[in-house]
C-alpha positions, 0 to 999 in steps of 0.5 A: 324226528318228523315233527322236528323236521316239520318244525324246522321246515315250518321255521325255515318257511316262516323265516323265508316268508318273514325275510320276503316280507322284510325285504318288501318293507325294506324296499319300500323304505328304500324307495321312500328314502331314495325319493327323499334323497333324490328330492334333497339331492335335487334341492342341493343341486339346485342350491349348488347350481344357484350358488355356482351361477352366483359365483360364476357371475361374481367371478365374471364380474370380478374378472371383468373388473380385473380385466378393466383395471388391467386394461386401465393400468396398461393404458396408463403405462402406455400413455406414460411411455408415450409421453416419456417417449414424446418428451425424450423425442422433444429433448433430443430434437432440442439438443439436436437443434442446439447442436446443429445451431452450434455447428452452424455458428462454428462453421460460420466462424471457421468460414470467417477465419478461412477468409481472414487467413486468406486475406492475411496470406494475400497480404503476406504475399504482397508484403513478401513481394514488396520486401523482395523488391526492396531487397533488390533496390537495396542491393542496387543502391549498395552497389552504387554506394560502393562505386561512389565510395571507391570514387570518393576514396580516390578523390580523397587521396588525390585531394590529400596529395594536392593539399600536402603539395600546397600546404607543404605538410605531411598528412600526419602534420596536417592531422596533428594541426587539425586535432589541436584546432578541434580540441580548442574548439571542443574545449570552448564548446564544452565550457559553453555547454557546462555554463548552460548546464549549470544555469539549467541545474540552478533553475532545476534546483530552485524548482525542486527546492520549491517542490520539496518544500511543498511536499514537506508541507503536505506531509507534515502540515497536520502534524505540525499544526496539531503538535506545534501551533495548538494547545488544549486547555481543559476547563471545569465545565462548559458554562465557563465558555460563555464567561470566557467569550463575554458580552458580545465577545469582549472578553475573548477579543481582549484576551486575543489582543493581549496575547496574540493567540487565537482562542477556539471555543467550539462544541468540544466538551470541557476544552478550549483550544489556543492556536498560534505559531509563537509557543511562548505567547501560546504558553502565556495565553494558556497560563493566563486563561487558566488563572482567570478561570480559577479566579472567576473574575473575567473582564477586559481590565482583569485580563490585561492585568493577568496577561502582563503578570503571566508574561513576566513570570514566563520570561522569568521561567525562560531565563531560568531555563537558559541558566539551568541549561548552561549550569548543567553543561558547566558553561559560563559567560554566555550572553543573557540574550542567548540564554533567553533564546535557549530558555525559549526552546523549552516551549518548542518541540520537533516531532514530539522532542523537546528542543530545550532538552535536545540542545542540552543533550547535543551539548553533552554529546559534543563534549564527550566526543571532543574529550575523546578527540582531545579537543576543547570540551567547553567550546564543543559543549557551547556550540552544541547548546547554542546550535538550535537557538534559531528555532526560538525565533522561526516565527519571527525571522525568515530563513534557515534556523541554523543561519539565524542562530549563527547570526545571533551568536555573531551578534553577541560576540561568540567565538567564531568557531561556535558561530560557524558550528551553529550556522553549518550544522545543517550544511547551509554554510561550509564547515570550517572546523572539526567542532562543526562536524561534532555538532552535526554528528551530535544533532543527528544522534540526539534527533534521529536515535530510536525513541528520541522523537515520535517514531516507534522502533519498528518504523525506524528499523523498517525505514532503514531496511527500505533505504537499503532495499531501494538502493540495492534494486538498481543495476550495478549496486554492490552494497548499500548501508544506511548510516547516521540513523537513516540520514545518509545512504552510502551506495557502493557500485561496481566500477566495471558496470557503472561509470562516473557519469552514471554514478551521478545519475544513479544518486539522483535516481535513488534519491527520487525513488526514496522521495516517492516511496518513503516518509521521513523527517528532514532529508536523506543524503545519498552518496554513491561510491565508485572506486577502482582498486589495484592490489598486488603482493611483493614476495 
């Protein structure tokens, strides 16, 4: 037991001794580790401090840079705001100066207007004062005139009484005698005035006739030359032109001398122009030149031979054309010279209408109307066929073609009714029979109907509408009608608004307006009708 205790004690002592020995070693080890740890900690702290210092310096640098950037940005923003504010201030100043300038100008204008108004007010005041003075003077003069009028009335009554006593007539008898004497003087003066007016009217008519002729020439000169005085002959090639002219122009001179027609050879390709007023001679020249070109032999002797032969053939054609026209109308015993004139119309045109066909058509129309009226159909057709024969010699004779045609008919012993109908179909002479009126109507129907002449239907209808429109625009016109294919305008006026004298003036005004605004062939008759109707009923 004791040994066990001793052993236990020894064991405990050994354990305690071992513990203390282990504790010392542990402390030593701890001291060493602690020293190492402290050394490492110092190194770590030193590194940390170094890194912290670096980070701090870097942060300070970045902070300074950031602050510098912020200051720079702020400085730029402040500078921009300053500039913007400066611009806004300058703009505001400019606007202010501009507005101030406008206000100054406006103020100056208002000042001037005030000055003008003041001057006007002064002027109106002076005028008003002058008017008041004039009014007072007028009142004074009116009073004087009334006094004088009263005195004159008294003097007139006194003189009237004395005249009645001296003349031995009552005032009524004296008045009647005075009226009769004044009426005679007025009639004499009216006759003188009428004569003066007629002389002036004749002079004015002559002047207006010349004006109408001038206007007509101006309107239709180009068309007339192109349509009635010129023929164009196509040629195979331009080489023929030199042969037509000939050496030193002898061929063209020979052809012009033989035919009386001018030849125009210019740069127009493959064409020769023949110009002349005589349509028959122009046709002779055209046919002759056509045959010479086809034959190829062009020299003066050959030209004269061909022209003479062609003229004979054309005369034969003219005679045949006249006989054909008479045959179509069933007419006989017409003098050959008259038939020759009718045949010449085959080469005459008016506004594109062939006058030979026009004469035949007028003959048929006259015959139809005469048949409807129970008149002599043959006589009417004869007058219609011969009505335009004067146009065949318009290049040879002066004057109206209607009068010239009537002279030809009288020369070759035509019926006096036919002579008058031919001469009067344009109212150059007074018509003496109903046949003259038939020829007028037939001529208007054939010449002015749509499609007969070179005038499209739309233009024809528009002209009729314009005629009625122009006349309807005058005051007092009730209705207007364009009749006879636009050759006559009938205007009906209100009798309460237009007097007889005004009706004459209205016809002249309408005619003058038509001349100014419209273009038309021939002439247009303006007829103003004024009538008063009294209507009642017997019950």
